[in-house]
C-alpha positions in Angstrom: 31.8 -11.6 22.9 30.2 -8.8 20.8 27.0 -7.3 21.9 23.8 -8.4 20.1 22.6 -5.9 17.4 19.0 -5.0 18.1 16.6 -4.5 15.2 15.1 -1.1 14.9 12.4 -2.1 12.3 13.4 0.7 9.9 13.3 0.0 6.1 14.6 2.4 3.5 13.3 2.2 -0.1 15.8 3.5 -2.6 16.0 3.7 -6.4 12.2 4.3 -6.6 9.7 6.8 -7.8 7.3 8.2 -5.2 3.7 9.3 -6.0 3.4 12.8 -4.5 0.4 14.9 -5.6 0.4 15.2 -9.4 4.1 14.3 -9.6 6.4 11.2 -9.7 9.5 12.1 -7.7 12.7 10.2 -7.5 13.3 10.0 -3.8 14.0 7.5 -1.0 11.3 6.6 1.5 11.9 5.4 5.1 9.3 3.5 7.1 9.0 1.7 10.5 7.5 -1.7 11.2 7.5 -0.8 14.9 5.3 2.3 14.6 3.7 1.3 11.3 4.4 4.9 10.1 6.4 6.7 7.4 9.5 8.3 8.8 11.7 11.4 8.2 14.8 9.7 6.7 16.9 12.9 6.8 16.3 13.3 10.6 16.9 9.6 11.3 20.2 9.5 9.4 21.7 12.9 10.1 19.9 14.0 13.3 19.6 10.7 15.2 22.4 8.8 13.5 20.1 5.8 12.9 20.7 3.5 9.9 18.0 1.3 8.4 17.8 -2.4 9.2 16.8 -3.0 5.6 17.6 -1.2 2.3 15.3 -2.2 -0.6 16.3 -1.3 -4.1 13.1 -1.0 -6.1 14.8 -0.9 -9.4 13.0 2.3 -10.6 9.5 1.0 -9.8 6.7 3.2 -8.5 6.0 3.5 -4.8 2.4 4.6 -4.1 0.2 4.9 -1.0 -2.0 1.9 -0.5 -5.2 1.9 -2.5 -8.6 2.7 -0.9 -11.9 1.3 -2.2 -15.0 3.0 -0.7 -17.5 0.6 -2.2 -16.8 -3.1 -2.0 -19.9 -5.4 -1.6 -17.8 -8.6 -1.2 -15.2 -10.7 -3.0 -13.7 -14.2 -3.2 -17.0 -15.9 -2.6 -18.1 -13.8 0.4 -20.9 -11.3 0.5 -21.0 -8.7 3.3 -24.8 -8.6 3.0 -25.4 -12.3 3.7 -25.3 -13.8 7.2 -24.4 -17.5 6.8 -26.8 -20.1 8.3 -24.0 -21.0 10.7 -24.2 -17.6 12.2 -22.1 -14.5 12.9 -19.0 -16.4 13.9 -18.8 -17.8 10.4 -19.6 -14.3 9.1 -16.6 -12.9 11.0 -14.3 -15.5 9.5 -15.5 -14.5 6.1 -14.6 -10.9 6.7 -11.1 -11.9 7.8 -10.7 -14.0 4.6 -11.7 -11.1 2.4 -9.2 -8.8 4.2 -6.3 -11.3 3.6 -7.2 -11.8 -0.1 -8.1 -8.2 -0.9 -4.7 -6.7 0.3 -3.0 -8.7 -2.4 -4.7 -6.5 -5.0 -3.1 -3.4 -3.5 -6.2 -2.3 -1.5 -4.9 -1.6 2.0 -8.0 0.1 3.3 -11.7 0.0 2.2 -15.3 0.4 3.2 -17.1 -3.0 3.3 -20.5 -2.2 1.7 -24.0 -3.5 2.7 -26.7 -3.4 0.1 -30.5 -3.0 0.9 -31.5 -5.7 3.3 -33.9 -6.5 6.1 -33.0 -4.8 9.4 -31.8 -8.0 11.1 -29.0 -8.3 8.5 -27.6 -4.8 9.3 -27.9 -5.4 13.0 -25.9 -8.6 12.8 -23.4 -7.6 10.2 -22.4 -4.0 11.2 -20.5 -4.9 14.4 -18.1 -6.9 12.2 -17.6 -4.1 9.6 -16.6 -1.1 11.7 -13.1 0.5 11.6 -10.5 -2.1 12.3 -8.7 0.0 15.0 -6.3 -1.5 17.5 -4.3 -3.7 17.5 -2.7 -2.6 14.2 -1.9 -6.0 12.8 -0.3 -6.1 9.3 -1.0 -9.8 9.0 -4.8 -9.1 9.1 -4.6 -7.7 5.6 -6.7 -4.9 4.3 -8.2 -2.6 6.9 -11.8 -1.5 7.3 -12.3 2.3 7.6 -15.9 1.7 8.5 -19.0 0.3 6.8 -20.7 1.8 3.7 -24.5 1.2 4.0 -26.1 1.5 0.6 -29.8 1.4 1.3 -32.5 0.5 2.1 -33.6 4.2 2.1 -33.4 4.5 -1.7 -35.8 5.1 -4.6 -37.8 2.0 -5.6 -37.6 3.2 -9.2 -33.8 3.4 -9.1 -33.2 0.3 -7.2 -30.8 -1.4 -9.6 -30.5 -4.9 -8.3 -31.6 -3.9 -4.8 -34.8 -5.9 -3.9 -37.7 -3.4 -3.7 -39.5 -5.5 -1.0 -36.9 -4.4 1.6 -36.7 -0.7 0.7 -37.9 1.9 3.3 -38.6 5.6 3.6 -37.0 7.6 6.5 -40.3 9.4 7.1 -39.4 10.2 10.8 -35.7 10.8 10.1 -33.1 9.4 12.5 -35.6 7.2 14.6 -36.5 5.3 11.4 -32.8 4.8 10.6 -32.1 3.6 14.2 -35.0 1.1 13.9 -33.5 -0.3 10.7 -29.7 -0.3 11.5 -30.0 -0.7 15.3 -29.7 2.1 17.8 -26.2 0.9 18.9 -25.0 1.3 15.3 -26.1 5.0 15.1 -23.9 6.7 17.7 -20.8 8.9 17.6 -18.8 5.7 17.6 -20.9 4.1 14.8 -19.4 1.3 12.7 -21.0 3.1 9.7 -18.7 5.6 7.9 -20.8 6.3 4.8 -24.5 6.0 4.1 -26.1 6.2 0.7 -29.7 7.4 0.5 -32.1 9.1 -2.0 -32.5 12.7 -0.9 -36.0 13.1 -2.4 -37.6 10.6 0.0 -39.7 12.1 2.9 -37.4 12.6 5.9 -34.2 12.2 4.0 -32.9 15.7 4.4 -33.4 15.8 8.1 -31.7 12.3 8.3 -28.7 13.7 6.5 -28.3 16.5 9.0 -28.7 14.1 12.0 -26.2 11.7 10.6 -23.7 14.5 10.2 -24.0 15.3 13.8 -23.0 11.7 14.6 -20.0 11.9 12.3 -21.6 9.6 9.7 -21.1 10.8 6.1 -23.9 10.6 3.5 -23.9 10.1 -0.2 -26.6 10.6 -2.8 -27.5 7.5 -4.7 -30.2 5.2 -6.2 -32.2 8.3 -6.6 -34.8 10.2 -8.8 -33.6 13.5 -7.4 -33.7 16.6 -9.5 -30.8 19.0 -9.6 -32.6 21.2 -7.0 -33.3 18.3 -4.7 -29.7 17.1 -5.0 -28.6 20.6 -4.1 -30.7 20.6 -0.9 -29.0 17.3 0.0 -25.6 19.1 -0.2 -26.9 22.0 1.9 -28.0 19.4 4.5 -24.5 17.9 4.6 -24.2 15.2 1.9 -20.7 15.1 0.5 -20.7 12.4 -2.1 -22.5 10.8 -5.1 -22.6 7.0 -5.2 -21.6 5.5 -8.5 -22.3 8.6 -10.6 -24.6 8.1 -13.6 -25.7 4.6 -12.4 -29.1 4.3 -10.7 -30.1 7.9 -11.3 -31.7 10.1 -13.9 -29.4 11.0 -16.8 -28.2 14.5 -17.7 -30.9 16.5 -19.5 -30.2 19.9 -20.9 -33.2 21.4 -19.0 -32.7 19.3 -15.9 -29.1 18.4 -15.2 -30.1 16.1 -12.3 -27.6 14.8 -9.9 -24.8 15.0 -12.4 -25.4 18.8 -12.5 -23.8 19.1 -9.1 -20.4 18.7 -10.7 -21.0 21.8 -12.8 -22.3 24.1 -10.0 -20.5 27.4 -10.1 -18.6 28.2 -6.9 -20.2 31.0 -4.8 -20.6 31.8 -1.2 -24.2 30.8 -1.4 -23.5 27.4 -3.0 -22.5 24.2 -1.2 -19.1 22.6 -2.1 -19.1 20.3 -5.1 -19.5 16.7 -4.0 -17.1 13.8 -4.3 -18.3 11.1 -6.7 -17.7 7.5 -7.3 -17.1 6.0 -10.8 -17.0 2.4 -11.8 -14.4 2.2 -14.6 -15.0 -1.4 -15.6 -16.1 -0.7 -19.2 -19.6 -2.1 -18.4 -21.2 0.4 -16.1 -20.0 3.5 -18.0 -18.7 4.5 -21.4 -15.1 5.7 -21.3 -16.1 9.1 -22.7 -18.7 9.5 -19.9 -15.9 9.0 -17.4 -13.7 11.6 -19.1 -16.6 14.1 -19.1 -17.1 13.6 -15.3 -13.3 13.9 -14.6 -13.0 17.1 -16.6 -16.0 18.6 -14.8 -14.7 18.0 -11.3 -11.2 16.3 -11.3 -10.6 16.8 -7.5 -13.8 15.0 -6.6 -13.4 11.8 -8.6 -13.0 8.5 -6.7 -12.7 5.3 -8.5 -14.6 2.4 -6.9 -15.0 -1.3 -7.9 -18.6 -1.9 -6.6 -17.3 -5.4 -6.6 -19.6 -8.3 -5.6 -18.6 -11.6 -4.0 -18.1 -13.1 -7.4 -14.9 -11.0 -7.8 -12.1 -13.5 -8.1 -14.5 -16.4 -8.9 -14.9 -18.4 -12.1 -17.7 -17.8 -14.6 -21.1 -19.3 -13.8 -24.5 -18.8 -12.2 -24.5 -17.9 -8.5 -27.2 -17.5 -5.8 -27.6 -13.9 -4.6 -29.6 -12.3 -1.8 -33.4 -12.3 -1.7 -33.7 -15.4 -3.9 -32.1 -13.8 -7.0 -29.3 -15.4 -9.1 -26.4 -13.6 -10.8 -24.8 -14.7 -14.0 -21.0 -14.1 -14.3 -19.4 -13.8 -17.7 -15.9 -12.4 -17.3 -16.2 -9.0 -15.7 -19.9 -8.7 -16.5 -22.4 -9.6 -13.7 -26.1 -9.6 -14.5 -29.3 -10.6 -12.7 -30.6 -13.8 -14.3 -34.3 -12.8 -14.3 -33.9 -9.4 -16.1 -30.4 -8.9 -17.3 -29.8 -5.9 -15.1 -26.1 -5.1 -14.3 -25.4 -6.6 -10.9 -22.3 -4.8 -9.6 -18.8 -5.7 -10.9 -16.0 -8.1 -10.4 -13.1 -5.8 -11.3 -10.1 -5.0 -9.1 -9.3 -1.4 -8.2 -5.9 -1.4 -10.0 -7.7 -2.5 -13.1 -10.0 0.5 -12.7 -7.0 2.7 -12.4 -5.5 1.3 -15.6 -8.8 1.7 -17.5 -9.2 5.3 -16.2 -5.6 6.2 -17.2 -5.9 4.8 -20.7 -9.4 6.2 -21.4 -8.9 9.7 -20.2 -5.2 10.3 -20.8 -4.6 10.9 -17.1 -1.1 10.6 -15.8 -0.1 7.9 -13.4 -0.2 10.2 -10.4 -3.6 11.6 -11.5 -5.0 8.1 -11.8 -3.6 6.9 -8.5 -4.9 10.1 -6.8 -8.4 8.8 -7.5 -7.8 5.7 -5.3 -5.5 7.2 -2.6 -5.5 10.9 -1.8 -9.0 11.8 -2.9 -10.9 9.0 -1.1 -8.7 9.6 2.0 -9.7 13.3 1.9 -13.4 12.5 1.4 -13.3 10.2 4.4 -11.4 12.7 6.6 -8.4 10.4 7.1 -6.0 12.3 4.8 -3.5 12.8 7.7 -2.8 9.0 7.9 -4.0 7.5 4.7 -3.6 8.1 0.9 -0.2 9.9 1.1 3.5 9.4 1.6 4.1 12.1 4.1 5.9 11.7 7.4 3.6 10.4 10.1 1.2 8.7 7.7 0.5 5.0 7.9 3.1 3.0 6.1 0.5 1.4 3.8 2.3 1.1 0.4 2.0 -0.5 -3.0 5.0 -1.2 -5.2 3.9 -0.8 -8.8 5.5 -1.8 -12.1 4.5 0.3 -15.1 4.3 -1.8 -18.2 3.2 -1.1 -21.8 3.7 1.9 -24.1 2.0 5.2 -24.5 -1.1 3.7 -26.1 -1.7 1.1 -23.3 -0.1 1.9 -20.0 -0.8 -0.5 -17.2 0.2 -0.7 -13.6 0.9 -4.1 -12.0 1.0 -4.8 -8.2 4.4 -6.2 -7.3 4.5 -5.7 -3.5 2.0 -4.6 -0.8 3.1 -3.2 2.6 0.8 -2.7 5.5 1.9 -0.8 8.7 5.5 -1.0 7.5 5.5 -4.8 6.9 5.5 -6.5 3.5 2.3 -8.6 3.3 2.4 -9.6 -0.4 5.0 -10.0 -3.0 4.2 -11.1 -6.6 5.6 -14.5 -7.2 6.5 -14.8 -3.5 4.9 -16.8 -0.7 3.9 -13.9 1.5 0.2 -13.2 1.9 
């Protein structure tokens, strides 16, 4: 009786084009569903004499690292900033539901984002939004890399749709932040990965320095900061700008404002240029504005959705936090009482397609803004955002459709930790 053949969990993708840096490379890729990692195919085949369990012919399609969204407020009817009346158990189930749906759009990792709220909301929600960690379960869907807290330490004159009644000033620095978010959420093992604040507020600069010591990254946003004030934020340790151009002073020829940070000449006495988020939905920004920002600092551009819970929902009028209501008409979301833009309902792959067509960026350049660059900004570039040996096997199979005038990428398959979790037209999800 023949011995049973044991599965080794190794999959080989062939007849595919890999996204590597600024290039598309015709090359095979080997992954493991056991370790959840990308493998060295040459070493396995010729060194260890190991053959793959599965060989998948992608028919010339593109194989990209999984997409990363660093600003997602909610989706599919769930808002990360709202604790249901039923309590935190129901909230936790809502987070799980978002993860399972979101991964089908190609987003394998993200930062669940909390807007400006009362302290009790942060203290109840944050424990559910930290890095997913062990066990690494592909069936859980998209993975949190930590929470993005956007507020409440922002300018009341650049609040956007954030309710001014809950905004605060970090007058005393870190102690004020701890009172708001909860002391247990401001430690070296904090669930918070990124925190957006206005650097011109009293106590903000010392807060940035203190957060850095805890390993919490800071971003400039919802701010009246001048160019000089924004520079001080970078010197204090801020590394990003939240949704550039939106909720901040516009560029002026005598005061370039926050945008001016992208044009700062490199010198030993200057801080590094910051990363910056852009919402490429055709509503928040004009296509030419996006092209200007990309040309000013291409290695810092990160595409974000800033999506609200109405992403994936039908048009209509919906209740929002603090008693407001949001009107959804297609991709456009506005506050009912004043018509202000209220986040977006776009998917990240749609942002990639818009960016590619508006700027003339190549496919690898556009995908870099949702893979390699956000991974580098978050300090996880060794395991996310690339197709190198040892990185997590978070992958998206993309089909390039359309001609030179309107190129579009469509998500055909999504793999998480070496396992396929979504296939277009299939029953996996």
